[in-house]
C-alpha positions as CSV (number, residue, x, y, z in Angstrom):
1,M,-6.1,-1.6,16.0
2,K,-6.7,0.2,12.5
3,I,-5.0,-0.8,9.3
4,L,-3.8,0.9,6.1
5,Y,-2.5,-1.6,3.6
6,L,-0.3,0.3,1.4
7,D,1.2,-0.4,-1.8
8,Y,3.7,1.0,-3.2
9,D,3.5,1.2,-7.2
10,N,0.8,3.2,-8.9
11,V,-0.2,4.4,-5.5
12,L,3.0,6.7,-3.9
13,H,4.4,6.6,-7.8
14,G,4.2,4.8,-11.1
15,E,5.1,1.3,-12.3
16,V,8.6,1.2,-11.5
17,R,10.4,-1.0,-14.6
18,R,13.6,-2.2,-12.5
19,Y,13.2,-3.3,-8.8
20,R,17.9,-2.5,-8.7
21,E,19.4,0.0,-6.5
22,P,18.2,2.7,-7.2
23,P,14.5,1.0,-8.4
24,I,13.5,2.6,-11.9
25,L,10.1,4.0,-12.9
26,R,9.3,3.0,-16.0
27,L,8.8,6.3,-18.8
28,E,5.0,6.7,-19.3
29,T,5.0,9.6,-17.9
30,P,8.1,11.7,-18.0
31,G,8.6,13.2,-15.2
32,Q,7.9,11.1,-12.4
33,L,9.8,10.4,-9.5
34,L,9.5,7.4,-7.0
35,F,7.3,8.1,-4.2
36,Q,6.4,11.4,-5.3
37,N,2.3,11.0,-4.0
38,A,3.9,10.0,-0.4
39,P,3.0,13.5,0.8
40,I,-0.4,13.5,0.0
41,L,-0.6,10.2,2.0
42,E,1.3,11.8,4.9
43,A,-1.6,14.7,4.6
44,L,-4.5,12.7,4.2
45,L,-2.8,10.0,7.6
46,E,-2.6,13.0,9.3
47,P,-5.6,13.2,11.4
48,Y,-5.7,9.7,12.2
49,A,-2.7,9.3,14.7
50,D,-4.0,5.5,15.5
51,V,-3.9,4.3,11.9
52,K,-1.0,1.7,11.4
53,I,0.3,0.7,7.8
54,V,1.4,-2.9,6.8
55,L,3.0,-3.1,3.5
56,S,1.5,-5.0,1.0
57,T,3.9,-4.2,-1.8
58,S,6.1,-6.6,-4.0
59,W,9.1,-4.1,-2.4
60,V,9.0,-6.1,0.6
61,R,10.0,-9.4,-1.4
62,V,12.2,-7.6,-3.6
63,F,14.1,-5.8,-1.3
64,G,13.1,-7.1,2.5
65,F,11.1,-5.5,5.0
66,D,13.7,-3.0,6.5
67,R,14.4,-1.7,3.5
68,A,11.1,-1.5,1.8
69,R,10.1,0.5,4.6
70,A,13.2,3.3,4.8
71,Y,12.2,4.3,1.4
72,L,8.8,5.9,3.1
73,P,9.3,9.3,4.2
74,P,9.9,9.3,8.2
75,A,6.4,10.6,8.9
76,L,5.1,7.2,7.1
77,S,8.0,5.4,8.2
78,Q,7.0,5.3,11.6
79,K,3.6,4.1,11.4
80,V,4.3,0.9,9.5
81,I,3.8,-2.4,11.9
82,G,4.7,-4.9,9.6
83,A,4.2,-6.1,5.7
84,T,2.0,-9.2,4.5
85,F,4.8,-11.0,3.7
86,H,7.3,-12.0,6.1
87,R,10.5,-14.0,5.0
88,R,10.7,-16.6,8.2
89,H,7.7,-18.2,7.5
90,M,6.7,-17.8,4.0
91,W,7.8,-19.2,0.6
92,K,8.6,-16.4,-1.7
93,E,7.3,-17.8,-4.6
94,E,4.5,-19.4,-3.2
95,F,3.0,-16.3,-1.9
96,S,3.3,-14.2,-5.5
97,Q,1.7,-16.8,-7.0
98,L,-1.1,-15.5,-4.5
99,A,-3.9,-12.7,-5.5
100,R,-2.8,-9.6,-3.8
101,C,-6.0,-9.6,-1.9
102,A,-5.7,-13.1,-0.7
103,Q,-2.2,-12.3,0.7
104,I,-3.8,-9.0,2.4
105,F,-7.4,-11.4,3.7
106,A,-4.5,-14.1,5.3
107,D,-2.9,-10.9,7.5
108,V,-6.0,-9.6,8.7
109,E,-6.4,-13.1,9.4
110,R,-3.4,-12.8,11.6
111,R,-4.0,-9.0,13.0
112,R,-7.7,-9.0,14.0
113,P,-8.0,-5.0,12.6
114,K,-10.5,-3.5,14.8
115,A,-11.3,-1.4,10.7
116,W,-8.8,-1.7,7.5
117,L,-8.2,-0.4,4.5
118,A,-6.3,-1.4,1.1
119,I,-4.7,1.4,-1.2
120,D,-3.7,-0.7,-4.3
121,D,-4.3,-0.6,-7.9
122,E,-4.5,-4.6,-8.0
123,V,-8.8,-5.3,-8.0
124,D,-9.0,-8.5,-9.5
125,G,-10.4,-11.4,-7.1
126,W,-11.4,-9.3,-4.7
127,P,-15.0,-10.5,-3.5
128,A,-18.2,-8.5,-3.4
129,H,-17.9,-8.4,0.5
130,A,-14.6,-7.2,0.6
131,I,-14.7,-4.7,-1.3
132,S,-15.8,-1.8,0.8
133,H,-12.2,-2.4,1.9
134,L,-10.2,-1.6,-1.2
135,V,-9.5,1.9,-2.3
136,P,-9.0,0.9,-6.2
137,M,-5.7,3.6,-7.9
138,P,-5.7,4.1,-11.5
139,P,-2.3,2.9,-13.4
140,V,0.3,5.3,-13.0
141,L,-1.0,8.5,-11.2
142,G,-1.6,6.6,-8.1
143,L,-2.5,9.2,-5.1
144,G,-1.3,12.1,-7.3
145,C,-4.7,11.6,-9.4
146,P,-7.7,14.1,-7.6
147,T,-10.1,11.3,-8.1
148,A,-8.4,9.0,-6.0
149,T,-7.3,11.2,-3.4
150,S,-10.5,12.4,-2.8
151,A,-11.7,8.8,-2.8
152,L,-9.0,7.3,0.0
153,K,-9.9,10.7,1.8
154,L,-14.3,9.7,1.8
155,R,-12.7,6.1,3.1
156,L,-10.5,7.3,5.5
157,E,-13.5,9.5,7.2
158,T,-15.8,6.4,7.2
159,A,-13.7,3.5,8.0
160,F,-11.4,5.2,10.8
161,K,-13.2,8.2,12.4
162,Q,-12.9,8.4,15.9
């Protein structure tokens, strides 16, 4: 199995200021919309039909897995097989205290994927031996930044080549 761990904020759109219905973006970049970079990710993943997505976003803790997944467009939503947070097996507060890399590493240990990458703006705590699995995203723009998009394209090619 090949897995892409996906964060939402600062990847598919800017940072969210309020997690209610509907979520509201911070006003750092006027005109930015929720999930505006999702089509970019769809296009990048198109050649990789066998790559699955695991949600590593805090949206799962806030909205629940089904609602968090439903925010994605269908082409991405269909690739989602789970999340790093599981309400039945984890304490929300305890899980929230873990660095994102620790949350992802725990999921990698459970799933044992053949290959994996993580797209995230949270880069603190990643050990040197695992940094090759991280595609860091710039704040606010995320995949809307051409440099970040190019970096992800290259990493997808090297990590998930057929």
